[in-house]
Phi, psi and omega in degrees: 000133178282161179295135182283134174285126186246008176237150182300153178267135177229104181210171177300340181268005177264076184238169176233180183301324184267003177291129179279117180251148179304115178057019180053035176086354184287132175239112184272139173280115186283183183302318181295319178295317181296324177294319178296321180296316179297316181293318180292324178301319178295319180295319181293324178292326182276345184225077184301138179204141177304143187302320183290344180274348182287134177236152179301327180292346179282344188234161180251092184222060185295324181290321176295321178298319178295320179295316181288334173294322177291327175297315179302318179299318179296324180289317187277319189238358180250227187283350174094359177207165176209148172242106183276125187238113344203165175281142182279066186293340179295330183245012177241148174284165188298320181298315180291321178301316180295321181292321176295319176300314178304316181294315179298318179292324179293336174286343184263329181183188183266120175296142178226166182293145180249004179210156181300331179284353174102008180303125181259327180241117193246122180274123178266103184219148176283125178261356183085359181267172181239144179269117177228166183304125176077001184284337185078001178273115178284147179297338178291347178257018178234175174254011180283161177287154178245147168275167179299139181199163167255154181279143172055041183296339187271359176233218171267103189292156172292152174290318184227144177241126179248145176225121173261131179266116175263323178216143178260159180286163175294320179208137177085200181077029180287141180271141178229143178232147177220143177279120177285342174291321176294317177301316180300315180299321179292321176296320179298326181278319191259335183220054183297335179287338180266341184300320178302327179296328181286350173269358179256160186292149171234160173275135179238136171289124181274006174057029176073009182267077181193172177300151186307324183257014182277165179294138188274359179222162174239175188219106183202166182280172173274321181236143167228158180216144175262014183097344179237287181265146175266154170241132184247136171247073197262105175200078183305325181294319178295328176292314178302316179293326179298316179291323178297317179297321182283344183071028182251131177280132176295137173287170187302316183295318179297313181297316181294324179294316179293319179296321177296319178299314180293317183298315181290316185293333181268006183294137178297140176094000180263311186274156174255138180251144182224143173256118180294140168250149181302133180094345179285150178238118175262127178236131187232139171288111189282357181251348181242339181236156170243156181228164177205176176217139176282161176300156181216161173242131187268167173285151179289331182284127182305321184288347180257002181301146178305129186214111171248158177237123185256143171226147175247139176239135179206130180273327185281156175068197179261167184285000177296161179303319182280350178084000000 
């Protein structure tokens, strides 16, 4: 167990819903970037290549690289998220849009696998299924609402999570972000006796993303600290499913710690809500912020179904799913 941070966090990422942020996190692609995107789109159409084979060194996009470097700075040392506005998806086919997205994200960090099978580019679409303990069905493949969470908390999580919007839902599907530094400060103030438990391991449902004969759950804490910054493995729902899968009843302290975590994170006035526009890219620091999505209702036409494309970026470890 790492040493618990016992003093409040004060950083640009310690914000609430009413905190005024520069341009509310929006990073616009300027004229020079848009020109580079148009030129690169033509090159990609004329020179087909699998998306995972594309490298930043293959293209000439210096202005975009400078913009995405500023995005990385905003993610690491600023407010912890950015909304890049935007790729011209209305006049590009889906394949080219995804390839441009891959390149922009690759300028920000190293793409890594999002599934044990090695999937690097993950389509967020409703499959009509439901996410239950041990089912292996991710909530990203349903139309149900999500509680705040970080991605892949049960393994080596990505540093950053990106989402490109290709199609919006008929109704709902609003994106929400919350500062886990703000949540931590509130726990430190309101439940200091429970905070040490959150530095101790919990069982997490691994959602079936492992070798067939591997253990179906992991065991790790919610919070770690290096004495300065905290790292969060924030996913109360995966913890609940982990204990359900193991058939183990949470003891009183464990249950109260998870309930305090949920109660504080769902408090009104903490999170910021965003409505995705087509072509926008939301990128989130997955260790300092948590994200969610409200339930949605889709269009009847298959081609109009809500469709986001997710990428994970991580510098540590290897690009495999397990790191």
